[in-house]
DRENDO-1510 file (C-alpha; in Angstrom, 1 decimal, always signed):
<recs>
REC; n; res; u; v; w
REC; 1; MET; +46.4; +303.6; +87.5 .
REC; 2; VAL; +48.4; +302.1; +84.8 .
REC; 3; GLU; +47.2; +304.8; +82.4 .
REC; 4; ALA; +48.3; +307.4; +84.9 .
REC; 5; VAL; +51.7; +305.8; +85.1 .
REC; 6; ASP; +52.1; +305.8; +81.3 .
REC; 7; GLY; +51.0; +309.3; +81.2 .
REC; 8; GLY; +53.5; +310.3; +83.8 .
REC; 9; ARG; +56.2; +308.4; +82.0 .
REC; 10; ARG; +55.3; +310.2; +78.7 .
REC; 11; ALA; +55.5; +313.5; +80.6 .
REC; 12; VAL; +59.1; +312.9; +81.5 .
REC; 13; GLY; +59.8; +312.4; +77.8 .
REC; 14; GLY; +61.3; +309.7; +75.7 .
REC; 15; ALA; +65.0; +311.2; +75.9 .
REC; 16; GLY; +65.7; +309.4; +79.2 .
REC; 17; ALA; +64.5; +306.1; +78.1 .
REC; 18; GLY; +66.5; +306.2; +74.9 .
REC; 19; LEU; +69.8; +307.0; +76.5 .
REC; 20; ALA; +72.5; +304.3; +76.4 .
REC; 21; GLN; +72.7; +302.6; +79.7 .
REC; 22; SER; +76.4; +302.5; +80.0 .
REC; 23; ALA; +76.2; +301.4; +83.6 .
REC; 24; ASP; +74.4; +298.1; +82.8 .
REC; 25; PRO; +76.5; +295.0; +82.8 .
REC; 26; HIS; +77.7; +293.6; +79.6 .
REC; 27; ARG; +78.2; +290.1; +78.3 .
REC; 28; TRP; +81.7; +288.7; +79.3 .
REC; 29; GLN; +82.3; +291.8; +81.5 .
REC; 30; LEU; +85.2; +291.1; +83.9 .
REC; 31; ASN; +85.7; +294.2; +85.9 .
REC; 32; MET; +83.1; +296.1; +88.1 .
REC; 33; GLY; +81.2; +299.0; +86.6 .
REC; 34; ARG; +82.2; +302.7; +87.1 .
REC; 35; GLY; +78.5; +303.8; +87.9 .
REC; 36; VAL; +76.9; +307.1; +87.5 .
REC; 37; THR; +77.2; +308.5; +91.0 .
REC; 38; ALA; +80.0; +309.8; +93.2 .
REC; 39; SER; +79.5; +306.8; +95.5 .
REC; 40; SER; +79.9; +304.3; +92.8 .
REC; 41; GLN; +82.9; +306.0; +91.3 .
REC; 42; ASN; +84.6; +306.2; +94.6 .
REC; 43; ALA; +83.9; +302.5; +95.1 .
REC; 44; TYR; +85.3; +301.9; +91.5 .
REC; 45; GLU; +88.5; +304.0; +92.3 .
REC; 46; ALA; +89.2; +302.1; +95.5 .
REC; 47; HIS; +88.7; +298.8; +93.8 .
REC; 48; MET; +91.1; +299.8; +91.1 .
REC; 49; ILE; +93.8; +300.8; +93.7 .
REC; 50; VAL; +93.4; +297.6; +95.7 .
REC; 51; LEU; +93.5; +295.5; +92.4 .
REC; 52; ILE; +96.7; +297.2; +91.3 .
REC; 53; VAL; +98.5; +296.8; +94.6 .
REC; 54; CYS; +97.4; +293.0; +94.6 .
REC; 55; VAL; +98.7; +292.6; +91.1 .
REC; 56; ILE; +102.1; +294.1; +91.9 .
REC; 57; ILE; +102.3; +292.0; +95.1 .
REC; 58; GLY; +101.5; +288.8; +93.1 .
REC; 59; VAL; +104.0; +289.6; +90.4 .
REC; 60; ILE; +106.7; +290.2; +93.0 .
REC; 61; VAL; +105.8; +287.0; +95.2 .
REC; 62; PHE; +105.1; +284.6; +92.3 .
REC; 63; GLY; +108.1; +286.1; +90.2 .
REC; 64; ALA; +110.5; +285.4; +93.2 .
REC; 65; MET; +109.0; +281.8; +93.5 .
REC; 66; GLY; +109.4; +281.0; +89.9 .
REC; 67; TYR; +113.0; +282.5; +89.9 .
REC; 68; ALA; +114.0; +280.5; +93.0 .
REC; 69; MET; +112.4; +277.1; +91.7 .
REC; 70; PHE; +114.2; +277.5; +88.3 .
REC; 71; LYS; +117.6; +278.8; +89.6 .
REC; 72; PHE; +118.1; +276.6; +92.6 .
REC; 73; ARG; +116.6; +273.4; +91.3 .
REC; 74; ARG; +118.0; +270.0; +92.5 .
REC; 75; SER; +118.9; +269.0; +88.9 .
REC; 76; LYS; +121.6; +271.7; +88.9 .
REC; 77; GLY; +123.1; +270.5; +92.1 .
REC; 78; ALA; +121.3; +272.9; +94.5 .
REC; 79; VAL; +121.3; +271.9; +98.1 .
REC; 80; ALA; +118.4; +272.9; +100.3 .
REC; 81; ALA; +119.4; +275.6; +102.7 .
REC; 82; GLN; +119.2; +275.4; +106.5 .
REC; 83; PHE; +117.4; +278.5; +107.8 .
REC; 84; THR; +117.4; +279.9; +111.2 .
REC; 85; HIS; +115.3; +282.6; +112.7 .
REC; 86; ASN; +116.2; +285.9; +111.1 .
REC; 87; THR; +114.7; +288.9; +113.1 .
REC; 88; THR; +115.5; +291.4; +110.4 .
REC; 89; ALA; +113.7; +289.4; +107.5 .
REC; 90; GLU; +110.7; +288.8; +109.9 .
REC; 91; ALA; +110.4; +292.5; +110.7 .
REC; 92; ILE; +110.6; +293.4; +107.0 .
REC; 93; TRP; +107.9; +291.0; +105.9 .
REC; 94; THR; +105.6; +292.1; +108.8 .
REC; 95; VAL; +106.1; +295.9; +108.7 .
REC; 96; ILE; +105.9; +296.2; +104.9 .
REC; 97; PRO; +102.3; +294.6; +104.7 .
REC; 98; VAL; +101.1; +296.7; +107.5 .
REC; 99; LEU; +102.2; +300.0; +105.7 .
REC; 100; ILE; +100.5; +298.7; +102.6 .
REC; 101; LEU; +97.2; +298.1; +104.5 .
REC; 102; ILE; +97.4; +301.5; +106.1 .
REC; 103; ALA; +97.9; +303.2; +102.9 .
REC; 104; MET; +94.9; +301.5; +101.4 .
REC; 105; ALA; +92.8; +302.0; +104.5 .
REC; 106; LEU; +93.1; +305.8; +104.8 .
REC; 107; PRO; +91.4; +306.8; +101.4 .
REC; 108; ALA; +89.0; +303.8; +101.8 .
REC; 109; THR; +87.8; +305.0; +105.1 .
REC; 110; ALA; +87.3; +308.6; +104.0 .
REC; 111; LYS; +85.3; +307.4; +101.0 .
REC; 112; LEU; +83.3; +305.0; +103.2 .
REC; 113; ILE; +82.3; +307.8; +105.6 .
REC; 114; ALA; +81.3; +309.9; +102.6 .
REC; 115; MET; +78.9; +307.2; +101.5 .
REC; 116; TYR; +76.9; +307.5; +104.8 .
REC; 117; ASP; +76.8; +311.4; +105.0 .
REC; 118; THR; +73.3; +312.4; +104.1 .
REC; 119; ARG; +73.7; +315.9; +105.2 .
REC; 120; ASP; +72.8; +318.8; +102.9 .
REC; 121; ALA; +70.4; +316.8; +100.8 .
REC; 122; GLU; +68.1; +318.6; +98.5 .
REC; 123; MET; +65.2; +316.1; +98.7 .
REC; 124; THR; +64.2; +313.0; +100.5 .
REC; 125; VAL; +62.6; +309.9; +99.2 .
REC; 126; LYS; +61.1; +307.2; +101.4 .
REC; 127; VAL; +61.4; +303.6; +100.2 .
REC; 128; THR; +59.2; +300.9; +101.7 .
REC; 129; GLY; +59.6; +297.3; +100.7 .
REC; 130; TYR; +56.5; +295.0; +100.6 .
REC; 131; GLN; +55.9; +291.5; +99.5 .
REC; 132; TRP; +56.4; +291.9; +96.6 .
REC; 133; MET; +56.7; +295.6; +95.5 .
REC; 134; TRP; +58.2; +298.8; +96.4 .
REC; 135; LYS; +56.5; +302.1; +97.6 .
REC; 136; TYR; +58.1; +305.4; +97.0 .
REC; 137; ASP; +57.1; +308.6; +98.9 .
REC; 138; TYR; +58.6; +312.0; +97.9 .
REC; 139; LEU; +58.6; +313.5; +101.4 .
REC; 140; GLY; +57.2; +317.0; +101.6 .
REC; 141; GLU; +55.8; +316.8; +98.0 .
REC; 142; ASN; +52.5; +314.9; +98.6 .
REC; 143; VAL; +53.5; +312.4; +95.9 .
REC; 144; SER; +53.6; +308.6; +96.5 .
REC; 145; PHE; +53.1; +305.5; +94.4 .
REC; 146; THR; +53.9; +301.7; +94.3 .
REC; 147; SER; +56.2; +300.1; +91.8 .
REC; 148; ARG; +55.9; +296.5; +90.9 .
REC; 149; LEU; +56.8; +294.1; +88.0 .
REC; 150; ASP; +55.4; +295.3; +84.7 .
REC; 151; ARG; +52.4; +293.4; +83.4 .
REC; 152; GLU; +54.1; +292.0; +80.2 .
REC; 153; SER; +57.0; +290.3; +82.2 .
REC; 154; ASP; +54.3; +289.1; +84.8 .
REC; 155; ARG; +52.3; +287.6; +82.0 .
REC; 156; ILE; +55.3; +285.8; +80.3 .
REC; 157; ARG; +56.5; +284.4; +83.7 .
REC; 158; GLN; +53.1; +283.1; +84.6 .
REC; 159; SER; +52.3; +281.6; +81.1 .
REC; 160; GLY; +55.4; +279.5; +80.9 .
REC; 161; GLU; +56.3; +281.3; +77.6 .
REC; 162; GLU; +59.9; +281.3; +76.7 .
REC; 163; PRO; +60.9; +284.9; +76.8 .
REC; 164; ASP; +62.4; +286.6; +73.7 .
REC; 165; PHE; +65.4; +288.9; +74.4 .
REC; 166; GLU; +64.6; +290.8; +71.3 .
REC; 167; LYS; +61.1; +291.4; +72.1 .
REC; 168; ASN; +61.5; +291.8; +75.8 .
REC; 169; PRO; +65.1; +293.0; +76.5 .
REC; 170; HIS; +64.3; +293.9; +80.1 .
REC; 171; TYR; +62.3; +290.9; +81.1 .
REC; 172; LEU; +61.8; +290.8; +84.8 .
REC; 173; LEU; +63.7; +294.1; +85.0 .
REC; 174; ASP; +61.0; +296.6; +84.2 .
REC; 175; VAL; +58.2; +298.0; +86.5 .
REC; 176; ASP; +54.9; +299.7; +86.0 .
REC; 177; ASN; +56.0; +302.8; +87.9 .
REC; 178; ARG; +59.7; +304.0; +87.6 .
REC; 179; LEU; +61.3; +306.2; +90.4 .
REC; 180; VAL; +62.1; +309.5; +88.7 .
REC; 181; LEU; +65.0; +311.6; +90.1 .
REC; 182; PRO; +66.6; +314.7; +88.9 .
REC; 183; VAL; +70.4; +314.8; +88.0 .
REC; 184; ASP; +73.0; +316.7; +89.8 .
REC; 185; THR; +70.9; +316.7; +92.9 .
REC; 186; LYS; +71.6; +315.1; +96.3 .
REC; 187; VAL; +68.8; +312.9; +97.1 .
REC; 188; ARG; +68.4; +311.3; +100.6 .
REC; 189; PHE; +66.9; +307.9; +100.9 .
REC; 190; VAL; +65.1; +306.7; +104.1 .
REC; 191; ILE; +64.6; +302.8; +103.7 .
REC; 192; THR; +62.3; +300.5; +105.6 .
REC; 193; ALA; +59.9; +297.5; +105.1 .
REC; 194; ASP; +56.4; +296.6; +106.1 .
REC; 195; ASP; +56.6; +292.8; +106.4 .
REC; 196; VAL; +60.0; +291.0; +106.0 .
REC; 197; ILE; +63.6; +292.1; +105.2 .
REC; 198; HIS; +64.2; +293.3; +101.7 .
REC; 199; ALA; +67.2; +295.1; +100.2 .
REC; 200; TRP; +67.1; +298.1; +97.8 .
REC; 201; TRP; +70.0; +297.7; +95.2 .
REC; 202; VAL; +70.7; +299.4; +92.0 .
REC; 203; PRO; +74.2; +298.6; +91.0 .
REC; 204; ALA; +74.7; +301.9; +88.9 .
REC; 205; LEU; +74.3; +303.9; +92.1 .
REC; 206; GLY; +77.0; +302.1; +93.9 .
REC; 207; TRP; +75.4; +301.1; +97.2 .
REC; 208; LYS; +72.9; +298.5; +98.6 .
REC; 209; GLN; +70.8; +299.0; +101.7 .
REC; 210; ASP; +68.6; +296.6; +103.7 .
REC; 211; ALA; +65.0; +297.5; +104.2 .
REC; 212; ILE; +64.1; +296.2; +107.7 .
REC; 213; PRO; +60.6; +296.3; +109.3 .
REC; 214; GLY; +60.6; +298.6; +112.3 .
REC; 215; LEU; +64.1; +300.2; +111.4 .
REC; 216; ILE; +65.0; +303.1; +109.2 .
REC; 217; ASN; +68.3; +302.9; +107.2 .
REC; 218; GLU; +69.7; +305.9; +105.2 .
REC; 219; ALA; +71.6; +306.3; +102.1 .
REC; 220; TRP; +72.0; +309.0; +99.5 .
REC; 221; THR; +72.9; +309.4; +95.8 .
REC; 222; GLU; +73.7; +312.1; +93.3 .
REC; 223; ILE; +73.2; +310.9; +89.8 .
REC; 224; LYS; +75.5; +312.6; +87.2 .
REC; 225; THR; +74.3; +311.2; +84.0 .
REC; 226; PRO; +70.8; +311.1; +82.7 .
REC; 227; GLY; +69.5; +307.5; +81.9 .
REC; 228; VAL; +67.5; +304.5; +83.1 .
REC; 229; TYR; +69.2; +302.4; +85.8 .
REC; 230; ARG; +67.9; +299.0; +86.9 .
REC; 231; GLY; +68.2; +296.9; +90.0 .
REC; 232; GLN; +66.5; +294.3; +92.2 .
REC; 233; CYS; +65.6; +293.3; +95.6 .
REC; 234; ALA; +68.9; +291.7; +97.0 .
REC; 235; GLU; +67.6; +290.0; +100.1 .
REC; 236; LEU; +65.7; +286.6; +100.0 .
REC; 237; CYS; +62.2; +287.8; +101.0 .
REC; 238; GLY; +59.8; +285.1; +99.9 .
REC; 239; LYS; +58.5; +283.1; +96.9 .
REC; 240; ASP; +58.4; +286.2; +94.6 .
REC; 241; HIS; +61.8; +287.7; +95.6 .
REC; 242; GLY; +63.0; +287.4; +92.1 .
REC; 243; PHE; +60.1; +289.6; +90.8 .
REC; 244; MET; +60.8; +292.9; +92.7 .
REC; 245; PRO; +62.8; +294.9; +90.1 .
REC; 246; ILE; +63.8; +298.6; +90.7 .
REC; 247; VAL; +63.9; +301.1; +87.8 .
REC; 248; VAL; +65.4; +304.5; +88.4 .
REC; 249; GLU; +65.1; +307.1; +85.6 .
REC; 250; ALA; +67.4; +310.1; +86.0 .
REC; 251; VAL; +66.2; +313.2; +84.1 .
REC; 252; SER; +67.2; +316.9; +84.1 .
REC; 253; LYS; +65.9; +319.1; +86.8 .
REC; 254; GLU; +63.4; +320.7; +84.4 .
REC; 255; GLU; +61.8; +317.5; +83.4 .
REC; 256; PHE; +61.7; +316.3; +86.9 .
REC; 257; ALA; +59.8; +319.5; +88.0 .
REC; 258; ARG; +57.2; +318.9; +85.2 .
REC; 259; TRP; +56.8; +315.2; +86.1 .
REC; 260; LEU; +56.5; +315.9; +89.9 .
REC; 261; ALA; +53.8; +318.6; +89.0 .
REC; 262; SER; +51.9; +316.0; +86.9 .
REC; 263; LYS; +51.8; +313.5; +89.8 .
REC; 264; LYS; +50.5; +315.9; +92.5 .
REC; 265; PRO; +46.8; +315.7; +93.3 .
REC; 266; ALA; +44.8; +318.5; +91.7 .
REC; 267; ALA; +43.5; +321.1; +94.2 .
REC; 268; ALA; +39.7; +320.7; +94.9 .
REC; 269; GLU; +37.7; +323.6; +93.5 .
REC; 270; PRO; +35.8; +325.6; +96.1 .
REC; 271; ALA; +32.0; +324.9; +96.0 .
REC; 272; PRO; +29.9; +327.7; +94.7 .
REC; 273; ALA; +28.3; +329.9; +97.3 .
REC; 274; VAL; +24.6; +329.2; +97.9 .
REC; 275; GLU; +22.5; +332.4; +98.1 .
REC; 276; ALA; +20.1; +332.3; +101.3 .
REC; 277; ALA; +16.4; +332.7; +100.5 .
REC; 278; PRO; +15.0; +336.3; +101.7 .
REC; 279; ALA; +13.4; +336.3; +105.0 .
REC; 280; GLU; +9.5; +336.8; +105.0 .
REC; 281; VAL; +8.7; +340.1; +106.3 .
REC; 282; ALA; +5.7; +340.6; +108.6 .
REC; 283; PRO; +2.8; +342.8; +107.6 .
REC; 284; ALA; +3.5; +346.4; +108.6 .
REC; 285; GLU; -0.1; +347.0; +109.8 .
REC; 286; ALA; -1.8; +344.5; +112.1 .
REC; 287; ALA; -5.6; +344.3; +112.9 .
REC; 288; PRO; -6.3; +346.0; +116.3 .
REC; 289; ALA; -7.7; +342.7; +117.6 .
REC; 290; GLU; -4.7; +340.7; +116.6 .
REC; 291; ALA; -2.2; +343.2; +118.0 .
REC; 292; ALA; -0.5; +341.9; +121.1 .
REC; 293; ALA; -1.1; +343.8; +124.3 .
REC; 294; PRO; +1.9; +345.8; +125.7 .
REC; 295; ALA; +3.8; +344.1; +128.5 .
REC; 296; GLY; +2.2; +344.6; +132.0 .
REC; 297; GLU; -1.3; +345.7; +130.6 .
REC; 298; ALA; -4.4; +343.6; +130.2 .
REC; 299; ALA; -5.9; +342.9; +127.0 .
REC; 300; PRO; -8.8; +345.2; +126.2 .
REC; 301; ALA; -12.3; +343.6; +126.6 .
REC; 302; PRO; -14.4; +343.0; +123.6 .
REC; 303; GLU; -16.9; +345.6; +122.7 .
REC; 304; ALA; -20.5; +345.2; +123.7 .
REC; 305; ALA; -23.2; +344.8; +120.9 .
REC; 306; PRO; -25.2; +348.1; +120.0 .
REC; 307; GLN; -28.3; +348.7; +122.1 .
REC; 308; ASP; -30.5; +349.0; +118.9 .
REC; 309; ALA; -30.1; +345.3; +118.4 .
REC; 310; ALA; -32.1; +344.3; +121.5 .
REC; 311; PRO; -35.6; +345.2; +120.3 .
REC; 312; GLU; -35.0; +343.5; +117.0 .
REC; 313; ALA; -33.9; +340.3; +118.9 .
REC; 314; GLY; -37.2; +340.5; +120.9 .
REC; 315; ALA; -39.3; +341.0; +118.0 .
REC; 316; ALA; -37.8; +338.1; +116.4 .
REC; 317; GLN; -38.7; +336.0; +119.6 .
REC; 318; GLY; -42.4; +337.1; +119.6 .
</recs>
């Protein structure tokens, strides 16, 4: 099976594997990634809007606090003011935050609804979580396979060997069977599990969905940039929870069509037709004694011996 997987990966081509994975996290990265799908970019934009609003509020609030503490400090003779309830001030600091929340909630809600809109999908992939691997079914295409931790990572982790980043840059983040998807295509996912709760998560796609036994959860993605995007199971599912990586390889539609054709089972050749042996033909002429009597007629009696044979028989007796 590994040979078949390697062959399928070669069929996709080395271009996808060699692309820069801009969506991967980097060392000392502070901000969230932009991602490569509409969902992830919507989440990034919403995050940036909220971040800017929070920064502005923080600058105003802490700036006012700093100014008040410096300007009206006791060393300069300031006397603490005696405040009473101020209805106007209370209304202002209540209404303004509510308006800010509404202004942020409207676009965020619209984007959140779009994240769960799986209509008009061009293809559907069923994802099933197992302890401890994933199974992918391309519904309607008669193509399915399992995806688990690649053999080299599994060998290193079980041997106790210290992993070398230069030799194994994707240690514990590579698989034997990648999920191959076409770019610029809306793909619907139906996600479930066979044993315990898992969670299918690829950060570059911008969403995470639980895989729950007996339930079907939905999600969708439309990858804009070809490349290889990695993720992991994000729900504690057992002792090998940390060894359930996910690898999505996004390729062009043409490459995907060739890969999908290479994964489909070959059609069975029809068995050659077997010629029937010719039936034996009965002899055209049958002996009179062997011929069957017509229906309703008695069979003819045997002919009597010739009379000339009687004297000879008597002579022989004498």
